[in-house]
N, C-alpha and C positions, 0 to 999 in steps of 0.2 A: 911525126914528132913535132914539127913546126906548128901543123894545125893545132896540135896539142899545145904547142908553145903559145900560139896566138890566143887560143882560148884561155890559157892561163893568164896571160897579161890583161885580158879584158876583165877577168874576175878581180884582180888586184886594183884596178882603177875604180871599181864599184864600191869597195869597202871604205867607210869613213876613216879619217886620220886619228887613230886611238891615242897616240902619244900626245897630240895637241890637246885632246880633251882632258887627259890626265894632268897636263900642265895647268890648264885653266882651273881644274878642280882644286889643285894644290894651292893656287893663288887665292882662291876663294876661302879655303879653310884657314890659311895663314892670316887673312884679313880678319876673319871672325875671331881667331885666337888673340890677335893683337888688340882688337877692340875690347875683348873680355878682360885682358890683362890691364888695359888702361882704366876700365871701370873699377877693377880691384884696387889699383893704386890710388884712385880718387877717394876711396872709402876710408874714414879715420875712426878708430876705436876710442870711445870716451874713457879716459883713465882717471877721472875724478879731479876735484879742485883742491888747491892747497888748503891746509888747515887754517881756520879763522876762529877768533874769539870775540865774545861780547860780554859786557857787564850789565847787571840789572839796574845800576845807578851810577851816576857820575859824581854826585855829592852826597855823602853819608854823614849824618849826625847821630852819634851813638848816645844812648841813655841807659843807665843801669836798670831803670824801671822795666825796660824791655829786654833784659839781658839774655833771656832764653829764646827770643825771636830771631828770625833770619835777618841779618843786616845786609848781606851781599851774596849774590850768586854769580859765578863765572861759568860761562857755557862755551863750548867749542864744537866745531864740525868734525867729521870723521877724518878729513885729510885724504891723501892718496898714497897708494903703494905702487903707482905707475903700472897698474894692470898686472902685477906679478902674482896677486893672490896672497901675498905675505901678510901676516898678522901685524897689527899696529897697537902699541901701548903708548900711554900719555904721561908726560911729566909736566906738572904745573909749577911755574916760578912766579914769585912775588917779591918785589924789591921797591925801595924808595925811588921815586921818579928822578931821572937824570943820572942814576947810578949805573946805567947800562947793564943791569943784571950782573954786576961784578960780585956781589955777595948775597944772592937771593935766598929766600926761604923756599924750599923745594918739597913737593909732594909727589910721590909715586902713585899715580892714579890707576895704573893697571890697564887692562884691556876692557873695551866696551863701556867705559865711563866717560861721559861727556859734560859733566857739571860738577862744580865744587861749591858747597854752601858754607857760609861763615855765619855763626850766631853773633849777636852783639857782644857777648862776653868774650867769645873766642877771638874776635877781631881786635877788641880793645886790649885784651891781655897780650896778644901777639905784638901789637904796636908798642905797648909800654915795656914789655920784657925783651922782645927780640931786637928792637931798634932803639930802645930807651927814649921813646917819644915822651915829651912832657905832657902829663895828663891835663886835659882841658884845652889843648892846642890842636890845630889842624895840620895834616900832613898829606902830601901828594904821593900816590903809589902807582906802580904800573905792574901789569901782569901779562904773562904770555904762556902759551902751551907748546910743548915740543912733541911732535908725532914721531915716535921711535919705530921705524919700519924694521921688521925682523928679516932683513935682506941686505947684506953688505953692499950689494950692487945698487941699491936705491938710497938716495940721500934723504936723511930725516927732514921732516917738515917743521918749520918754526913759524908760529903765527905772528902777525904784527901786534905789538903791545897795545893794551888798552889802559887808559889812564883815568884815575878817579881820586877824589879827595875824601879824607875821613877825619871827622872831628871827634877826639877822644874824651873820656871822662875819668875823673878820679874815683876809683871804686870805694864804696863805703863797706862797713863790716856786714858780714852775712849772719852774724849772731848778735844778740842784744839781751842784757840782763838787768833786772830791777833790784836796787838795794836802797836801804834807808829805814828809818824808824817806822815808816808807814808800810814797808814791804813785809811780806810773810817771813822772809829770812833775815830781817833786820839789816844791820850794817856788815854782816859777815859775807865777804866777797866770795868765800868758798861755798856759801850756801845761797848764792844769789838766785833769784827767780827768773827763769828763762821766758822770754817773749817768743811768740810763734810768728815766723815769717809768712807773709801773705803768699798764697799759691800763684797769684797772677802778677804780683809786684814784690819781688824779694827785697826791696828797699823799705817796705812797709812792715811793721811788726805790731802784733796785737797781744794784749793780756786782758783776760776777763776773770775777775776774782776779787777777793777781799783786800782792802787797804785800810790800815788803821789811821787814826788821827796822827799826823806827823809829817815828815818830809821824805823825799826820795829823789833819786837821779838814776842814770843808766850807765852800765859799763859794757864793754864789748866782749870781754872774756872773763871767765871765772878766775878768781885768785889775784886779779890786778885791778887797782883803783883807777889806773890810767891805761888808755884814754877813756874818757867818760863824756857823756852828753848831759849837759846841765841846763838849767833854766836860762833863757835868753832875756831879751828886753821885755817880753810879755810872757804870761803864763802859757801861751800857746806856741812859744818859740823855743827851739833848742839851740845850743851852741856847743861846739866840739872843744873839749878841754884836753890838752895834751901835756900840760906841765903843772906842777904844784904851785908855780908862781902866778897862774891865771886864776881869776875869780871862781869861787866854788859855790855858786848859787844853786839852791835846790827848789824843786817843786813842792808845794804845800797841799796837804789833804786836811781840810778843816773838819770834815765829818767822816767818821768811820763808816764803812759800808762796802757793798759790792760795786765794783766799777768796771766800765769798759774803757780800755786805754789803747789808743792807736798812735803810733810813732812813725814818721817818715824821715829817714836819714838823709835823703836827697833834698827834700823841701825844707828840712829842719823844722818840722811842725809836730805838735802834740795836741791830741784831743782827749779829754778826760770827762767821762759822764757817769754820774751816780745812777745805779740800777736799783729797782725795787728789790728788797730782800735783806737778809742779815749781812753783816760785814765779814762773816766767816763761813767756811764750808766744813770746818772741823775744829773742835775744841779738844783740850787735853786735861787729864786728871792726875794729880800728884799728891803725895802725902803719906804719913805713917799708917793711915787706915787702908791704903792700897797695897797691892801685891808687889809694887816696885819701890815702895817707900818714897824717899825724897830724891830719887834718881830722875831728875827732870829730862835728861837726854833720852830716857826711855818712858816718858810719861804715857799713861794709858790713853788711847784714843776715845773720844766721845763723839760718835758720828752724828751727822745731821739726819733728822727724820725726813725721809723722802716725801712724806705726805704733808709735812709742815716744815718748811725750810728754816723757820725761826726757832724750832725746837731741836735740842741736842739731847740724846738719850744714852745713858750708861746703864748696863745691867751686868752685875757680877758680885762676887763676894767682897765684903769689906769687914775689917776687924776693928776692935777698939783703937781709936786714934783720930787723926785730923786729915783734912784734905781741902784742896781748892783747885781752880781750873785755869791754868795758863792758856794763852791763845797760841802758843807754839812751844817747841822743845829747845829753845835757846838756853844754853847752860850758864849764861851770865846772870840769870835771874833778874834781869832788868826789863823784862817784857811785861805787857799788860796781863792782868789776870782777873777772872771773875771771883768775887769774894762775897760773903754774907753781909747784909746790912746788920750792924751790931745789935740793934734792939729788935730785929725781926729777921731771923734766919730763913724765913720762907721767901725773902726777897734778896735780890742780888744787885751788885753794882760793879762797875768796871774800875778796878784799881789801875792807876797809871804807873807804868814801869819806872822805878827809881823813887817813888814816893815812900814815905815811912810806914804807912798803914799796912797791916798784915793780919787780916781777919780770916778765920778758917771755920769750917764746919767740923763738928765732933760726932764720932760714932761711939755709942756706948756698948753695943754688943755685936758679936759676929753674926752675920746673916748675909743672905743674898739680897741685894738692894736694886731697885729700879729708880734711877734718878733722872728727872726731866728738867732741863733748863729751858725756859721760854724767853727768848730775847725780845719778843714783841711786847711782853708784859713785865719783863725783868723779874720773873718769879722762878722758884725752884720747888720741886716736890721730891721728897726722899721717902720711898715706900719700901719697907722690909718685905721679904717674901712671905706670903701667906698661902694657905691652901684650904679649900672648902670641899664639902661633899654635897652632891645634889642627885636627885633621881626618884623614881617612883618607889624604890625600896626604902627610901629615907622618910623620916617623919615630916619633912617639909615638901615632899613631892618635887615637882619641877619648878617651884617658885624660886628662881635663882637669886632674887633679891633677898631671900630668906635663907640662902645656903648656909649650912652649918660649918663654922670655922673649926679646923683641926687644931689640936694642941701641938705646939712646937717644942721640941726638946731644948731646954735651956743651955745645955752643954754641946749639943750637936744640931746646928741650925737646919741641917738637911733631913732630920728625922721628924716625922709628924704622926700624930696618933688620933684615932677616932674611937671613942668608947660610947656605945649606945645600941639602940635597937635597929635592926634591918629586917624588912619583911620581903615578901615576894615582889619581885620587880627588878629594876635596873638602877645602876648608879655609876658616877664618874666624879672627877675631882677638878673643878675650875680653880683658877688662881685668883679670882676676884668675884665680886657680886654684880658685875655690869650686866644690865638686862638686855644688851644688844646681842648677846650670845656669840660675839666675835672674838672672845678672849681665848688664850691658851688654856688647855686642860690636860690633865694626866688621864690617859685612857688605857684600857686593857690590851696587853700584847696578844694579838689573835692566836699566836702559837703557844702561849704559856700564860695562864691567868695569874701566876705568881709574879709576873713581871709587867711592867708598864712602859709607856712611851709618852713624850710630850707632844700632844697635838697642837699644831699651829692654828691660831684663830683664823677662821675663814676657809680652811681646807675642808674638803668634803668628807673625810674619814670620820667615823663616829662609832668607835668600838667601846662597848660598855660591859661591866660585869653584870651577870644575870643570876638572880636567886630564884629558886622555886619555892613553893609553899613549905617543902621539907627543910629548906635551908634557913628559913626565918628563925630569928632568935636574937640574943644579945651577943654583941661582937666587940672585940678589940682589933682594930685595923692599924697596922704600923707601916708607914710608907717611907722609903728612902729615896729621895729625889736625886741623889748623886749616883747611886747604883741602880736606880730605876727598878726597885723591887717592892712588893707589897706582901705583907703577912696577914692573913685573915684567920683570927682565932675566935671560934665560937665558945661562949662561956656556958 
C-alpha cells in the first residue's frame, strides 16, 4: 500500500498545475474583451448636421418686365433626425427683418423638398399685399426653415435665418385698349380694341391693323375712360391719367393706313409706324339695296381680297335701292364711309364722319352683283351676274372670248335661257369671258345631268354635258342658278 502510495505521490508531482493555467487564460480573455469594448466606445455614428439655409441673392431689384422670371430661390439642407430614421418635413418662414418671425408668411413644403422659388411677380405681390410695402421702395427680409422630425423624442431643427433686401415696383395694367376717332371701335369704351401683351415682356403691348385719320388714346379696361394713358410731352411719350381734372392730350394719326403700334407702360413709350397696305382689313355695306337695309349695326361684310389687299369684294343679291360702304358698324352714323364721286360713280372717295355730304350708289334691278372696291386706285366696279355657254357643241367652239351670253329672266334674276343650235360635242357655262380660264363655271352634276354645280375657278374638276350626233339639234336650255337645275328641251 505505501509503495503504492509512494508511486502515487510521484505521479502527482509530475502533472502541471492546471488551475493556474486556467487563471492565466481567463486573465488573457478578459484583457481582450476590455480592449474590444474600449474600441467600440471610441467609435461614433455620424447622425447628420443641423439644417442650414442659403439664398441665391442678397439684393434683389424687381421689374415687372421680368415678372415671370425667378427672382429668388431659398435652398436648405436635409437636417438631422439624430439617427432615428424618422421622416422629416419642412416649413419655410418669411418675415420682415427684425420681426423675429413674430408674424411670418409660412409655407408647408412637405417631405423631400429642399428649395422654394419665387417669381418676380409672386415676390412683389407678396410684399405689397402681405406686408403693405410701399411700391418702389426697398425692404429687408429674413427667411428660415424648420425641419419637423416625425419623432417626439427628437427636437425639431431650425436653420439660422438668411437676410436679403428686395426693391419692389408699382404694377402696371396687364390689359390695354385703344379708343378714339382713329381707332376701329371709335370712342365707344365698350367696343375698345384690345392690344396684345408681349410674350416675353408683359408690360409691352402691340397692335397691328388699321387706323383712320384722327386721334386716339389708351384705356386699361373696357367700359371705363379712366385710368387712361395719354400723350405726354412728345409723340413718343405716354402719361398716366387717373382723373378728369388732368390734361386729356391725344395721339394724332395724320394719314389713314395700316400701322404697327407698340406701347410700354413701364417706360411710358409709344412707337407708331405706318405699314404698306390699305388702312382697313374689312369694309361694310349698308343701304336699302341690301338684305339688311339701313341697319348699320348689322352691315354686310365686304372682305379683303387675299390676293390684293387693296381690293374689297362683295358678292350677293341686291335689289332696287341705294347703298354705301361704312368702315365700321358704329350705330351713331358718325363714321367715315366710302361714297361715289357725284359725277363719276365708277370712282370713290372717303366721306369724313360728321360731314354733310351723303352720296350713294343706286341699283335699278334685282340681280346677283360682284362689287370690287380698289383703294389703291379709288375705283369701284359693279358687275351684275351674267352667264355664258361655251364648248365644242356650240357655234363658237372653245373660243371663250366669244362665249354666247345667256338671256336673263327680267323678273327672276336667277333664271337664264339659251335658245339655239347644239351639235355633237361638249359644253359648260362660264360666268364671264375671261380668256385665262380661271373663272367660275356651272358644270354638270356627275350623278344627274339635269342638275349642275358651281365649279370654282382653278379647281381641277371639269364635268361637261356631252351630246352625241343623235342629240344634235335646236334647243332651249333653262338654268336656275339658285336651285342648280338645268332643263334641256329639244325643239
